N, C-alpha and C positions, 0 to 999 in steps of 0.2 A: 504494500500500500504506500502510495507516495502522494505528496501534495504538489501544488503548482511550483514551478521553478522560476526564480528571478535572478538573472545573472548580475553580478556586481558590476558597476560601471567600470569603464576602462581605466579610470583614475586609480582604482585599487591595483590593477595589474601593473600599471605604470609605476606606482609607488613601490610595489614589491621588487620590480626589476631595478628601480633606482637604488633601493637598499643594498641589493647584491653588488651592483657596480660601484657604488660609493664606498662600500666596505673594502673592496679591493684597492680603490684609490687611496682611502684614508690609511690603510695599513702600511703604506709606504711612506707616509708623512713622518717627518722627524718628531721625536718626542718633545712635548712642551708642557702645556698645562692640562689639567683635567677638568672636564665639565660633566656634570650629571645630567641625564636625560630629563628634560621637562618639556611639556607641550608648549611650543611657541615662547620659550623663555627669553631669548634674545639677550642674555646676560653676558658680561665679559667672563672670560675663562678665569677660573680660580685655581690656585695651586693644590696639589694633592692633599696637603694637610688640611684643606678646607672642604673635604668631601664629607659625606654623611658620617656621623659618629660611628666609629668602629670600636667595639668593646673587646679589648684584649683580655683574655681570661687570666693572664698571669700578672700583669702590672698595669699601672695607670697609663692612660693614653696621652699623647700630646694634644695641645689645643686643637679644637676642631670647630667647624661651622658648617651649617647646612643651609643652602638657599634654594627656595622653590619659587616658581612664578605661576600665577593663575590669574587670568582675566585682567591682565595689565598691571597687577599689583605684585610686589616682591616681598617675600617673607624671609627673614633671616633669623635662624635659631642658633644661638651660641651654645656650644657644648664644650666645656673647658677641660674635660678629661675624666675618664671613669675612675672611681675610687673603689669599685667592687667588681666582682665577677659577673654581677647581673647588669652592669652598665649604668648604675646610678652615679651621679656627680654631686648632688646636693646643692647645685647652683641655679637651677631654673626657678624663676619667681613662682610663688604659689605652690612650692613643692612639686613642680612639674606640670602644673595646670594652667599656667599663664605665660607661655612663650610669646616673645614680642611679635606683633603683626604690623604690616603696612599695607595690606590689601584694601581696596576701596569698598569693602563690605565686611559685615560681622564675621569673625573667624576665631576659632580657638584651636590650639595645638597642644596635645598632651604628649609629654616626652617620657623617656625612660625613668626619670626621677620619680614620676608618679606610678608608671606602669609596673616597675620592678618592686614597688612597695606593696602592691596588691597580691592577693593569692594567685599562685601560678595556675590554678584551675579555672580562672575566670576567662571571659571572652571580651571581644572588642566592644560590644554594646554596653556591657556592664562597666567598662572602664570610662565611659563618658558621662556617667550619671551626675557628676558634680558640676558640669559646665552649664552656663545659663540657658534656660529654656528647655532642658532635656529632662524627660521623665522616663525612667526605666522601671518596667513592671516585671520583676523577676519572680520565678516560682521556686527557685533552688538557691540556698545560701552559698553553695560552692561556686555558682556561676558557670558550671560546666555544661548546662543544658541550654537548648534553644527554645524550650517551652517558656517563652517570655515575649515581651513586646517593648517597643521604644517609641516615643513621640518627641517632636521638636516643635516648639511654638504651637502646640495643639494639633499638629499633623502627625498621623501615625506612621509606623515603619513601612507601610505599603506605599506611602507618599514620599519617601525619602530615597535619594539616589545613593549608590554605594560604589566605591572604587577601591581596588586592592591590587597592588603591583601592576598598574596600568590596565587592568581588566575590570569588567563588571562581574562581581562574584555572586550577585543575588539571583534568585529564581526570577526569570524574566517574564513569567506569566503571572505568578502570585506575588512577585516583588518581595519575597521573603528573604532576609539577609543571611540567615543561618551562619552567623559570624563565628560560632565556636568551631566551624570547619575550616576557617581560613588559614590559621597558623597557630602554633603554640605561643603563649604569652611571652615566653622568654625570647622569642624571635621577632616580636613586634617592636619596631624602632620608634614609631610615632603614630598618632591618630589625630586627624584634623577634622573639625566639624565646621561646616559653612552653613549656618542655619537658613539663610534666605537666598543665596545667590551662588550656586555651584559654578565651577569652571565650565565655560562653554565647550572646551575641548574634551571634557570627561566623557567616557563611553556610557552615557545614560541619557534617557529621555524622560524618566518618571520622577525627576527630582523636584516635585512641587514643594516639598518641605525642606529642601536643602540637600546637602551632600555630606556623607561620612566617608572619609578617605583614610586608609591605613597603609603604612609602608613597613616592609621588613627591614631589620637592621642590616647594614652592609657586612660582608665577610671581613674577618680580621686580617691584618697584614701578616700576623704570625700564626704558625701552627699551634694548636692547642684545643681547648674545648671547655665545656661546662657540664656539670652533672647536678641534678636536682632531685631530691627525694621528699615527698610530701605525704603527711598523714593528718587525719582529722576525724571529726565526728561523723556518724553514720557510715563507719567502716571505710572512710575515704583512704585510698592508697593511690599514689601516682609516682611514676618514675619517668625522668626526662634526661636525655643525654644529647649533647651537640658536639660534633667533631669539626674542627676548622682545619682546612688545608694550608692556610697562609698562602703567600704568593708562590705559585708553582714555578720553580726555576726563575728565569727573568722574563716570563711570558706576560706578566701583568695580570694574569688570571688568578683569582682566589675564590674560594667557595666554602660552604659548610652544608652539612646534612644533620638532621636531628630526628629523634624518635621519642615518642612518649606513649605511656599506657596508663589509663585512669580507670579505677573501679570504685563504686560507692553504692550504698543502699539508699533508697528514697527516704527523705527525712520524715515523710508521713505516708502511711500505707505501705503495702508490700512491694517488692520489686526493687530494681536498681538500675545502675548505669555501667556500661563498659564502653570505653572509647580508646582507640589507638590511632596514632597520627604520625605522619612523616612529612618533613619539610626539607626542601633543597633550595639554596640560593647561590648564584654565582655572579661574578662581576669581572669584566675585562675592560680596561681603559687604555687608550693609546692616542698619540698625536695631540692635536690641539682641540680637545673637547669631544673626542669620539669615545663611545662606550657601548657595551652590550651587556645585558644582564638577564640571564635565564632564571626562571622560577618554576617550582613544581611543588604541589602538596597533595597528599592523599589522606582521607579521613574516613574511618569506619566506626559508627556509633550505634549501639543497641541500647534502648532505654525503655523502661516501664513508665507509662504515662501517669500523670496526676489527674484527679477529677477537677471539674470546673463547676462549682456549686452555684445555685441560684442564691439570692439574698435570703430567702426563707430557709434553705438548707444550711447556709452559713450560720445563720442565727441559731438554728436548732442543734447542729452538730459541730460547728467550728472545724478544727483540724481533723476531727474524727470522720468526716465525710470522705470516704476513700473506697477504692475498689476492694473486693473481697479477697482474702488470702486463701480461701478454700473453694474448691469446685464441688457443687452439690449434684451436678448432672444436668441442671436446667438453668442455672443462674448465668446471665450474660455479663454480669459485672465482675467476673473472675479476672484477677489482675493480669494473668498471662494472655488474656485475649486483647489486652489494651497496651500495646507497645509499638515502637517503630524501630526500623533499622535503615539508616541512610549511608550510602557510600559515595563520597565526593572525590573526584579527581580533577585537578586544575593545573594548568601550565600557561606561562606567558613568556615572551621574549621581548624585553624592552630594549630598544636601540636608539642611539642618538648620534647624528653625524654633523660635523661642522663642514659645510661645503665651501666656506670662504666667501668673501665679499658680503658679509652680513647675513648669509643664508644658513639656516639650520633645518634639519629634518629629523623628526622623531617618528618611529613606527613600532607598533606593538601588536603582533598577532597573538591570539590567545585561544585556548580551547578549554572547555569544562564538560564534565559528564557526571550526572547524578542518577543513581539507581537506588530506588528506595521503596519501602513498603510501610504503610500506616494501618494498624490493625484495630478493630473494634469487634462488636458482636451483636447479634440479633437472634430472634427465634424464627426458624424456617419451617414452613408447612410442606410436607412431602407432596400433597396433592393440591394445595391452594396457592402455590407460588407462581410468579410471573417473570417472563423474560421480556422486558419492554412492556408493551401493551398486550402481549399474547400469553396465554396460559403456558406454563412450562411443562404441563402434563404431570406425570408421576416422577418426582426427582429420584435419581439413582442413589438411594441411601444404601449403606451396607446392611446385610441381613441382620435382623435383630434390633435395628434402630426403630424407635417409635415414630409415629407419623408426624410428630412435631418435635424438633430438636434444635439445639444451639448451633448456629452457624457463625464461624469466625470470619469477619469481613477482612479481605486481603486487598487493600487499595494499593496496587502496584503501579508505579510510574517510572518513566525514564525520560530524562531531558539531556539532550546533547546540544552544545552550543559551540559555534565557531565565530570568532570576532576579529576584526582588524581595525585598529585605531591609529591615525596618523595625523601629523601636522607639519606644514612647511611654513617657516617664518622668515621674514626678511627685515633686518634692522638697518636703517639708514639715518644717521644723525639722530634727531629727536623722535623718530617715528618707527614703529614696528607694525608690520602687516603680517597677519597669519591666516593661512587657509588650512582647514581641517576636514578630514573625511573619516567617517566611522561606518563600518558595515557589521551587521550581526545576523546570523542565521541560526534559528532554533528549531529543533525537531523534538516534539513532545508526544509521548503516548501514555495513556492511562486506561486501565481496564479492571476495575474492582470486581473481584470474584468472591467466592465463599469456600471455606474449608471446614470439615467436620472434626471436632476434637474426639479423642478417645475417652475412656472412662476416667483416666487420670488427669484430664483437662489439657492434654497436650494436643495441639492442632496438627493435622496431617502435614501441613506446610503453611508457613507464614509468608511465603513468597509466591503462592499460587501454583505450586507444582502439582498438587493433587486436588483440583477444584471439584465442587459439586456439579454434576451434569444433569441436564434436563432429560426428559424422556427420549428426545431425539438425539441425545449425545452431544449437545452443545453445552458450553460452559454457562453456568448461571451467572450472568454479569449484570451489574447495575448500569454501566454504560461502557462503550468501547470507542474511545476518542483518540484521534490523531490530529495534532495541530502543527502547522508549519508557520513560523513567523519570520519575516525578514525586515530589516531596518537599513535604510541608507540615509545618512545624515551628512550634510555639507555645512561647514561653518566658515564664516568670514568675519574677521575681527581686526580692528585697527586701534593702536594705542599711541597716543601723542604725549610727550612730556615737555614742559616749558619751565622757565624761571629756575634754571639750575636743577631740574628734575623735581622741584617742589610741587608742581602742578601736574597731575596725571589725568588724562581724559581717555576713556576706553569705550568703544562702541562696537557692537557686533550683532550678528544674527545667525541662529542655528536653524537650518531647514531640515525637518525630520519627515522622511517618507517611509511609511509603515504599511505592510501587508500581512494580514493574518487569515489563514484558511484552515477550516476544521472539517473533519468527517466523523460520523458516528454510525456504527453498524448495528445498533440495537433496533429490533423490530418496533415500528411505530414512530421512530425518531426521524427528524429531517436529516437526510444523509449528509449534505454538504452546506456549510455556511461560511461566511467570510466577509471581509471588508478591506478597503484600502483607505489610508488617511494621509493628509499632508498638513503639517503644522509649522508655520514660521514663528520663531521665538526670538524677537529682538531684545537686546539689553543695552544699557548704558550705565557707566560708573565714572564718578569724578572724585578725586581726592586731592587734598592740599596739605602739605607739610608746613604748618604755621611756624613752628620752631623745631629744632632737632628732637624735642621731646613731645610735641603736640601735633596731632593730625585730626582733620575732619574729613568726612566723606559722605557722599550721597549716591544712591543707585536706584535704578528702576529695572525690574526684571519681569519676564513672562515664563510660564512653564505649563506643561500639560501632562496628563496621565490617562492611558486607556484603562478600561474596566479590568479589575484583577480577576484571576482564577480562570479555570476552564469553563465555569458555569455559564457565562453569557454566550458561549459558542455552541452548546449542545443541549439536547432535551434529556431530562432525567425522569425515571419512572419508579414507582414504589414496587419493590419485590413482593410485598404482601397483598397489594390491591390491583396492580397494573395501571393505576392512574398516574398521570403526569404530575410530578411534584415540582418540576422546574422546567420552564420553557426557554429555549434559546432566545436571546433578545435581539438577534441581528446586530445592527450597528448601534451602539450606545454612544451618545455624544461624550467625548472625553472630558474629564475634569480639567478646568483651565483656570489659571490664576494670573493676576496682575499685582505686583508687589512693589512697594517703595520703602526705602530705608535711609535713615540719616543717623550718622554716628560720630563719636568723638573718642580719641585715644590719648592717653598721657603715660609716658614711661620715664622714670627717674627715681627720685627719692621715694615715691610711691607710684603704683601702677593702677590705672583706672581706665575702663572702657564702658561706654554707654551707647546703646543702640535703640532707636525708636523705629517701629515698623508698622506697616499697614498692608493687609492683603484683601483682595476682592476675588471671591471664587464664583464660578458658575459651574453647574452640574457637579457639585461636590459629591464625591463617592467615599463611602465608609465601608471598610472591610469587616465582615462579621463571620462567625463560625457556628455550626450546629451539627449535632449527630442525627443522621437520617439512615435508618436501616443498618445501624452500626458503623456507618462511614462518616468521616468528617467532611462536611460540605462547606466550602468557603464561598460567600456571596458578596456582591457589592450593593450596599444600600444607597439609594439616592438621597442626598442631603440638600438638594437644591442650591440656592445661592447662599453665600456666607461672607460675613465681614469680620476680619480678625485684626485687632490693633493691640499694641502693647509696647512695653519698654523692658529691656534686659540690661543688666550691668554686672561687672565683676571688678574686684579690687584685690590687690595683693601688695606685699612689701618685699623688698629684697631681703635675702637671708640676714638676720641680725642675731649674733651669738648663736648661729646655727639654726635658729627658728625662722620659719617662713609661713605667715598666715595667708589665708585666701578666703574671700567672700564672693558669692554670686547670688543673683536673684532675678526674678521676672514677675511683672504684672501683665496679665492677659485679659482682654475683653473680646470675646468671640460670640457673635449672635447669628442666628439663622435669618435669612432674608425672605423666605417663602413658607407658605403652608405646604406640608408634605402629603402626597397622595398615599392613602392607606385604606384597605377594606372597602373599596368602591366609593370612597369619600376623601375628604382632605382634613388632616389634623391641624388644629390651630397652633402651628409651631412658629409662625412669624414673630420675631423678637425674642424667642427663647434662646437660652445659652446653648451653644454648640456642645456636643458630647465630647467627653475626654479633654476638656480645656480648663485645667485648674486656674483659678483667678490669681493665686499667689503660689510661688514656690521659691525655695532658697536653699543654699548650701553654705556650710562653714567648714573650713579646713585648716589644719595646722600640721606642719611637718617639721621634723628635726633631723639633722644629719651632721655629726662632727667627724665623720670618717670612720668611726668605729661603732658608736651607738647611733641608731636611726629609728625613726618612728613616724607614724602618720595617723591623724585623726580626721574623720569627716562626719558631718551631720547633715541630714537632708530632711526638709519639710515639703510635703506635697499637699496642697489644698484639696478639698472635695471635688469630685468630677462626676458630672451627670453621665448616665449610661443609657438614657432613652431620649428620643427627640422631644418628648413632652415634659422632660425634666421632672418626672415623677419617681425616679429612683437614682441613687448616686452612690459612688464609692466614698466612704468617710475619709476625711483628711488623716494623714498618718505621718509618723516621724521614724526615721531609722538612723543608726549610728554605727560606724565601722572603725576599728582600731587596728593598726599594725605596729609592731616593734621588733627590733632585731639587733644583733651584735655581730661585727666582723672581726675575725681573728687574724693574726699574722700568718704568713705562709708556714705550712707544716709539711716539710719534705716537698713532694711533687704537687701537693695540694696548694693552690694559689687562692689567697683571700677567701678561705672558707667562712661561711656565715650561717647563723641560725635566725629564723624569722617566724614570728607568731602573728597570725591574722585572726582577729575576732570580728565575726560578721553578725550584724544585727544585735549589737550590744543592748541589753535591756529586754531582748526577746519580745519585740512588738508583735501583737496579735492583730494582723491587718490583711486587708485585700489590697493587692498592689496594682491591679488593672482589670480590664474587661476582656473576656474571650468572645462572647457573643453579645452584640448590641441589639436593641429592639426599638420599635417606634414608641410604644407606650406600655408601661407595666401595670396600669390600672385601666379598666374598660372606660373608654372615652367617647363622647359624642362628637362626630365630625362637624364640619362647617354646614353640611346639608342635612344634619339630623340623624345620620346613621350611627348606630353603636359600633365602635371599632373595638374588637376583642383585645384583651390584654395578652401580652407575651412577655416572658421573664428573661432579663439579661442573665448571662453567666459570667463568672469572675475567676481571676487568677489569684490564688492564695499566696501571699508573701511568705518567703522562707523564714524559718525560726533561727534562733541563735546557733552559731557553729564556731568551733575553734579549729584552726588549721595551722600545722607546724611544718616548716620547710627547712631542709638542710641543703645548702648549695655550696659548690666549690668549683673553682676553675682548675684547669690542669694543663 
């Protein structure tokens, strides 16, 4: 089965050919300075000592600096030398949470100073929880699971763009980041959050809520490595080891590879987690600013799921509302029926070439493959089940099976992606012109089937190898979908600097051409659906450096996002009744936003940033989840128009007597602009507060590092958040606090800078709901605008993790 083909434009082929030819030409150039690959950076070459910070496992590093360029702005992060095997320096303001920024839009970069102080088991999304406007709803105190969500300025994770090692690492249909699969925490060099205005050259189109970009640390110049052993509550055990090659001969190439294995039991309910992960990163530099950097990662995780209670279930049972530990022969809530296993493989090759005469070319081909299964359970009738809208006849149950039995839902999916992102920039005097091209091809299949368990509760297969068959010998499927999606995006951007580079004006436009085609082989379903869309996305940004310490900026941006999930493209039917439960929607108008932002920065004796922002949405789409026939169904709820306004700020002081404080906060006012269609009527939602938009939120941090003793404290407050369009149910406000502390020893034989670190998560053991899993229009029966009674439907929630202690032993070698 195959979908329609769309050949990439000739510019892609030409770009690939240019990369090969230019590599041969550049290889013969005389060695000079080193420049790191950045899309359209146009910066002067910097010496090798100023490349991305490299963490030598044995000794402290020489002074280093890392510079990046996005959308006409330049960011300089000073890294003065590692004092630990984990890469901490103790010198970044705010304990690693407030690196200096000069871009003409709000931006936050988290460095190794903060990352290394957190638990090694955590993931990228958990690491940004203290930055302004970010709300992280976590279900696991270790941070090892992706059963969580994140929002920025009231926009959820499905509205945020993601970039990792030059590629788009997220699920491009569901927009799910799955950040725990990207890389191990020890290998993350920095994380950058751009709340309102992502780089035009980034390989994403769905970044209505901004961009989260993560980079791996660069390989060390010397051979060696790092080993880490972690233990904690809930039987947590983790082993990590990274081996560094150092520079191989005089080739200029260096690399590292790492492996980790994590196991733990669920903090509530039965079951647990097993994750193993492999990372590889290489880097080769030569000539005047030429570089090539290969990356690869593989992640295999199996995890038992947590329940998502309604408010009534939470109030009645609290943490005790869980899946059952035992199988009675008929209970569908047995924990072994509710788990998932995902296998992620990713690879990218970032290249940068200095062509001379002010011309620079970056090109990043990348591939990713996800093979996964998500399991649930329902009750199957041997003679009353349906395949699509047709009777399945007598299901082929094993002899001795009763006419009604438990069926384990096996939602198996496969997503393969190829992408190519490139940019050609020309810098002449005060002007820089950039032309970018991004191509993405996605092949997605999903065919949820059922498997029968034995008397011990063990399913015949959780990957669909032994499915339940209909009377005619066909697999009993809930749908049989195949989706092909292709994206071609052309970007033109120009940046002009004046008054000694104090004034920067940047304007550009990204033209996204997208085609999505789907087929569904289930009886009664529409066989083929699809659409094509073209979206021009103009942007402008202006900044002015008032003094060496003070900067103001203003920008205007546009963004769009197509409807999430496979649901809008296919018809779905109930296995129990044969009735259609969800109809394909054809072409849904994409969510579209126009945003403005004004900001101020000061760096010096104290550091302060303030940003005021305004968003206007049309066709706002909110992603929600529900269990149907044992399978998780993700849908997009229409939120109509929305207006979001607010102000965010952060403050820090340079390290004083080894102490470094940090404060951040946000005020948000988000309202719905329309009455929402529901139940054949319209709910009176105009003027209501938008869902999942806390009015106030804030964070307090304090770090300490004297080279031997180090520690970090953070406190977060999240205001209440509505979970229905009618504002008749909400998540109560909650507070959490985390503490880390550690001690570094002197070298012991071949062990370099060994250390012990203790992380205390959720100090005070707050009993709280951290976020919403399933949103609804109204939790109380409501009369619509035209008098019809609209039935109530209950939201479901993510339960925040309890207190946990985690001990890590780390050493370089």
